[in-house]
C-alpha positions in Angstrom: 15.4 -23.3 34.0 12.9 -22.1 31.5 10.0 -20.1 33.0 7.0 -19.2 30.8 4.9 -16.4 32.0 1.5 -17.1 30.5 0.0 -13.7 31.0 2.5 -12.0 28.7 3.7 -14.7 26.3 1.3 -13.5 23.5 2.8 -10.0 23.6 6.4 -11.3 23.8 5.9 -13.5 20.7 5.0 -10.6 18.4 7.1 -10.3 15.3 10.4 -8.5 15.5 9.9 -4.7 14.8 10.5 -3.8 11.2 13.0 -1.1 12.3 15.2 -3.4 14.4 18.9 -3.4 13.4 22.1 -4.8 14.8 24.3 -2.9 17.2 27.3 -3.7 19.4 27.4 -3.0 23.1 31.1 -2.4 24.0 30.6 -3.4 27.6 29.1 -6.8 28.4 27.3 -7.1 25.1 23.9 -7.4 26.8 21.6 -9.7 24.8 24.3 -11.5 23.0 23.0 -15.0 23.8 24.6 -16.6 20.7 28.1 -15.4 21.6 28.9 -13.8 18.2 30.0 -10.5 19.8 27.0 -8.4 19.0 23.4 -8.0 20.0 21.1 -8.3 16.9 18.0 -9.9 15.5 19.6 -13.3 15.6 19.8 -13.2 19.4 16.1 -12.3 19.7 15.1 -15.1 17.4 17.3 -17.5 19.4 15.7 -16.6 22.7 12.2 -16.8 21.1 12.9 -20.3 19.9 14.5 -21.3 23.3 11.4 -20.3 25.2 9.2 -22.5 23.0 11.6 -25.4 23.1 12.7 -25.1 19.5 16.3 -24.4 20.5 17.9 -25.9 23.6 21.3 -24.4 23.3 22.5 -20.8 23.9 26.1 -19.8 24.1 25.4 -17.5 27.1 21.8 -17.4 28.3 22.7 -15.0 31.1 23.4 -12.3 28.5 19.7 -12.3 27.8 18.6 -12.0 31.4 17.9 -8.3 31.1 15.6 -8.1 34.1 18.3 -9.8 36.2 16.2 -12.4 38.0 18.4 -15.3 37.0 15.8 -16.6 34.6 15.5 -16.2 30.9 11.8 -15.9 30.0 9.2 -13.9 28.1 9.8 -10.7 30.1 13.4 -10.7 28.9 12.3 -11.4 25.3 10.1 -8.4 25.4 12.8 -6.2 26.9 15.3 -7.5 24.2 12.9 -6.4 21.4 12.4 -3.0 22.9 16.1 -2.5 23.5 16.9 -3.5 19.9 14.2 -1.1 18.5 15.5 1.8 20.6 19.1 1.3 19.6 18.2 1.1 15.9 16.4 4.4 15.4 17.9 7.7 14.4 15.3 10.4 14.9 15.6 13.4 12.6 13.1 16.0 13.5 12.4 18.7 10.9 10.5 21.9 11.1 10.7 23.6 7.7 11.2 22.9 4.0 14.9 23.2 3.9 15.4 20.9 6.8 13.1 18.3 5.2 15.0 18.5 1.9 18.3 18.0 3.8 16.9 15.1 5.8 15.7 13.4 2.7 19.0 13.9 0.9 21.0 12.6 3.8 18.7 9.7 4.8 20.3 6.4 5.9 18.8 3.1 6.9 17.0 3.3 10.2 16.4 7.1 10.0 13.0 8.3 11.2 12.3 11.7 9.7 9.7 13.3 11.9 7.7 16.2 10.5 6.7 18.9 13.0 3.2 20.2 12.6 2.8 22.5 9.7 2.9 22.9 5.9 6.1 22.2 3.9 5.8 24.1 0.6 8.5 23.2 -1.9 10.8 25.8 -3.4 13.7 25.7 -5.7 14.5 23.7 -8.8 12.7 20.4 -9.6 15.1 18.0 -11.3 13.1 15.6 -13.6 9.9 17.2 -12.2 10.6 15.8 -8.7 10.2 18.0 -5.7 10.6 16.3 -2.3 12.7 13.2 -3.1 14.0 10.1 -1.2 16.7 8.3 -3.1 18.5 6.3 -0.4 17.8 2.6 0.3 16.5 1.5 3.6 16.9 -2.2 4.7 14.3 -4.8 5.7 15.5 -4.5 9.3 15.9 -0.7 9.1 13.6 1.1 6.7 13.7 4.8 6.3 10.6 6.4 7.8 9.0 9.7 7.0 6.1 10.5 9.2 4.1 13.3 10.9 4.9 14.0 14.5 1.2 14.1 15.3 -0.8 11.5 13.3 -4.0 13.2 14.3 -2.8 16.5 12.8 -0.8 15.3 9.7 1.8 17.6 8.3 1.3 18.8 4.7 3.8 18.4 1.8 2.8 20.9 -0.9 4.0 21.3 -4.4 4.1 24.6 -6.3 0.9 24.2 -8.4 -1.2 21.6 -10.1 0.3 22.2 -13.5 3.6 20.3 -13.1 6.0 18.3 -11.0 5.5 15.6 -8.3 5.1 16.4 -4.6 6.9 13.3 -3.2 9.1 10.8 -5.2 10.7 7.8 -3.6 13.3 6.0 -5.7 14.9 4.0 -2.9 13.8 0.7 -1.4 12.3 0.0 2.0 10.7 3.3 2.9 7.6 4.0 5.1 5.6 7.1 4.4 3.1 7.5 7.2 0.3 10.0 8.1 1.4 12.7 5.7 -0.8 14.9 3.5 0.2 15.5 -0.1 -1.2 18.2 -2.3 -0.9 20.9 -5.0 1.1 19.3 -7.8 0.6 17.5 -11.1 1.2 14.1 -9.4 1.1 13.2 -5.7 3.2 10.3 -4.6 5.4 8.6 -7.2 7.4 5.4 -6.5 10.0 4.9 -9.2 12.0 1.7 -9.0 11.2 1.6 -5.3 10.6 -1.9 -3.8 9.1 -2.8 -0.5 7.9 0.8 0.2 4.8 1.4 2.3 2.4 4.3 2.2 0.3 4.2 5.4 -2.5 6.6 6.4 -1.6 9.3 3.8 -4.0 11.7 2.2 -3.5 12.9 -1.4 -5.7 15.6 -2.8 -5.9 18.6 -5.2 -3.7 16.9 -7.7 -3.6 17.8 -11.4 -3.3 14.1 -12.6 -2.9 10.8 -10.7 -2.7 10.7 -6.9 -0.4 7.7 -6.2 1.6 5.9 -8.8 3.6 2.6 -8.4 5.8 3.1 -11.4 9.1 2.1 -13.2 9.6 -1.4 -11.7 8.3 -0.7 -8.2 7.2 -4.0 -6.7 6.1 -5.4 -3.3 4.8 -2.0 -2.3 1.8 -1.2 -0.1 -0.8 1.6 0.1 -2.7 1.1 3.3 -5.5 3.2 4.8 -4.8 6.1 2.4 -7.4 8.6 1.3 -7.2 9.9 -2.2 -9.6 12.5 -3.6 -9.8 15.4 -5.9 -7.4 14.1 -8.5 -7.3 15.1 -12.2 -8.1 18.7 -11.4 -6.0 19.8 -14.4 -6.1 16.8 -16.6 -9.1 14.6 -15.9 -8.1 12.0 -18.5 -5.1 11.1 -16.3 -6.7 11.7 -13.0 -6.5 8.1 -11.5 -6.6 7.7 -7.8 -4.0 4.9 -7.6 -2.1 3.8 -10.7 -0.1 0.6 -11.0 2.5 0.3 -13.7 2.6 2.1 -17.0 0.7 1.8 -20.3 2.4 -0.2 -23.1 2.4 3.0 -25.2 4.7 4.7 -22.6 8.4 4.3 -23.0 11.3 4.9 -20.6 9.8 2.9 -17.7 10.2 -0.6 -16.4 6.6 -1.9 -16.8 7.0 -4.8 -14.4 5.5 -3.5 -11.2 4.6 -6.7 -9.5 2.9 -7.8 -6.3 1.8 -4.5 -5.0 -1.1 -4.3 -2.5 -3.8 -1.6 -2.0 -5.5 -2.2 1.2 -8.2 -0.3 3.2 -7.9 2.8 1.1 -10.7 5.3 0.5 -10.9 6.6 -3.1 -13.1 9.6 -4.1 -14.9 11.8 -4.3 -13.8 13.7 -7.4 -11.3 11.1 -8.6 -11.6 12.1 -12.3 -10.5 8.8 -13.9 -10.6 5.3 -12.5 -10.1 4.9 -8.8 -7.6 2.2 -9.4 -6.0 1.4 -12.8 -3.8 -1.7 -13.0 -1.8 -1.7 -16.2 -0.7 -4.4 -18.5 2.6 -6.2 -17.8 2.0 -6.1 -14.1 1.5 -9.2 -12.0 -0.2 -10.0 -8.7 -1.8 -6.7 -7.6 -4.1 -7.1 -4.6 -6.9 -4.6 -4.1 -8.8 -5.3 -0.8 -11.1 -3.7 1.7 -11.2 -0.4 -0.2 -14.1 2.1 -0.5 -14.9 3.9 -3.8 -17.0 7.1 -4.1 -17.8 7.6 -7.7 -18.9 11.3 -7.3 -17.1 13.4 -9.9 -15.7 10.8 -12.3 -15.1 12.6 -15.6 -15.6 9.7 -18.1 -12.6 11.0 -20.1 -10.1 8.6 -21.7 -12.6 5.7 -21.3 -12.8 6.1 -17.5 -16.2 4.5 -16.7 -15.6 2.0 -13.9 -14.1 2.1 -10.4 -11.3 -0.4 -11.1 -9.8 -1.3 -14.5 -7.6 -4.4 -14.5 -5.2 -5.1 -17.4 -2.5 -7.0 -15.5 -2.4 -10.7 -14.6 -3.1 -12.7 -11.4 -4.9 -9.7 -9.8 -7.1 -10.0 -6.7 -10.1 -7.7 -6.1 -11.8 -8.5 -2.9 -14.0 -7.1 -0.1 -14.3 -3.7 -1.6 -17.4 -1.5 -1.5 -18.3 0.9 -4.4 -20.9 3.7 -4.5 -21.8 5.2 -7.9 -23.6 8.1 -6.2 -25.3 9.2 -9.4 -22.1 9.5 -11.4 -23.5 9.1 -14.9 -20.1 8.4 -16.4 -19.7 5.1 -14.5 -21.2 2.5 -16.8 -20.1 -0.7 -15.0 -18.7 -1.4 -11.6 -15.5 -3.1 -12.6 -13.8 -4.1 -15.8 -10.9 -6.0 -17.3 -9.2 -5.2 -20.6 -6.7 -7.1 -22.8 -4.2 -4.6 -24.1 -1.6 -7.1 -25.2 -1.6 -10.8 -25.9 -1.4 -12.8 -22.7 -2.4 -10.0 -20.4 -5.6 -9.2 -18.5 -5.8 -12.8 -17.3 -6.5 -14.9 -14.2 -8.1 -12.3 -11.9 -10.0 -13.3 -8.7 -12.9 -11.0 -7.9 -14.9 -11.9 -4.8 -16.6 -10.6 -1.7 -17.3 -7.1 -3.2 -20.4 -4.9 -3.1 -21.4 -2.3 -5.7 -24.2 0.2 -5.1 -24.9 1.2 -8.7 -28.2 3.1 -8.2 -29.5 2.3 -11.6 -30.1 -0.9 -13.7 -29.3 0.9 -17.0 -26.1 2.9 -17.7 -25.7 6.1 -19.6 -25.3 4.0 -22.8 -28.7 2.5 -22.3 -27.2 -0.9 -21.6 -27.4 -3.2 -18.6 -25.4 -2.1 -15.6 -23.1 -5.1 -15.1 -20.9 -6.0 -12.2 -17.9 -6.8 -14.4 -17.3 -6.0 -18.1 -14.6 -8.1 -19.7 -13.8 -9.6 -23.1 -10.9 -11.9 -24.0 -9.9 -11.7 -20.3 -10.3 -14.4 -17.6 -11.6 -14.1 -14.1 -13.0 -16.2 -11.3 -15.8 -14.8 -9.2 -17.8 -15.6 -6.1 -19.6 -13.8 -3.3 -20.3 -10.5 -5.0 -23.3 -8.3 -4.6 -24.8 -5.4 -6.4 -27.7 -2.9 -5.8 -29.8 -0.9 -8.3 -32.3 1.9 -7.8 -33.7 0.7 -4.5 -30.3 0.3 -2.9 -31.0 -3.3 -1.9 -28.1 -5.6 -2.4 -28.7 -8.8 -4.4 -26.4 -11.7 -5.1 -24.9 -11.7 -8.6 -23.0 -15.0 -8.6 -25.7 -17.5 -9.5 -24.5 -19.1 -12.7 -28.0 -19.1 -14.2 -27.9 -15.3 -14.1 -24.5 -14.9 -15.6 -25.3 -12.6 -18.5 -27.4 -10.3 -16.4 -24.4 -9.2 -14.3 -21.3 -10.3 -16.2 -20.4 -9.3 -19.7 -17.4 -11.6 -19.8 -16.3 -14.1 -22.4 -14.2 -16.3 -20.0 -15.8 -16.4 -16.6 -15.4 -19.1 -13.9 -17.5 -19.3 -10.8 -15.4 -20.2 -7.8 -16.1 -20.6 -4.0 -14.6 -19.4 -0.7 -12.5 -22.5 -0.3 -10.3 -21.1 -3.1 -9.1 -18.1 -1.0 -6.8 -20.2 1.1 -4.5 -20.6 -1.9 -4.4 -16.8 -2.6 -2.0 -14.4 -1.0 
């Protein structure tokens, strides 16, 4: 008999934890409802479907009756998920630099490397300029996690100085870097040929060049709720906050860094170059719900906007930018065509830009987007000048007041349903 407990069904139907992996119970194989000899994700899915009547057949429903009440219900489903998660983890707690280096070198799918409170200053050789390095691959059901033990007091990974090398480089797939501070090197976090890696709640600061770089074929990665500031302290021309891909003039890297997402991040103050730079040959970057503080932008190497988009099919939405008197910021956002067929089909909507002046340092109109030979669709954007009062910029009759764009389309909110 199927019994649905309405008070907890919502919790029980949550998605399967990302770190869940298969394991075999040598005794009664608790949870093995499909009778394949092991308890794994397939059993959890089978019970979930059974409860909502999408599957009426289980090889042995009693194997899933974890609370032993002769009923298979949402309580058992929740217990199955917790049991699977607990069995999948291998906690590796580290307390010093050498232990961290060893944990990274020996990492396996499902490992959770937990940093005790403190600062981990790198020492020793730096092959290819890399200091702390994660090379192993995790799995979709068992990512490799590197996190601080106390998220309210994040541990610090520190390089040697801001002249050279990278603090943390991930070259494996399916990593999660969470609540860690990164500082004191030429580059902060580098993802090289790393796919499906997430950076969550990390702070990157006092970096000689760029803070975070999705590089060398790294795709489907995420930077969420990260705080990047004080970058380009040694080389302002290359001091981007977050950098996606590589310039066409740069050789030795796979330029196709596709479908990366930057969400809820705070960029600035003192990000010397663009807060986010999306390079040519990249596809599908999403920038959303971010906050930009323009204080300290250097203006070197043409850095004069919060976001510079050169890739295709990008989305820039629900971000808020503050110029804060930074004279080197001459437009809120921009697109550039660096090669034929690139810098096309962006969607820019729902953003707010407090530009604090109607004229930029070049004596020209302060526009919302500057773009030429690129294509973009816009709606729902606002800007403010000297008085700080936001006004709507997407009336088509006012196009040239706020958009210096040769190929601009006005869209509407109904279009968002078709976007990722």
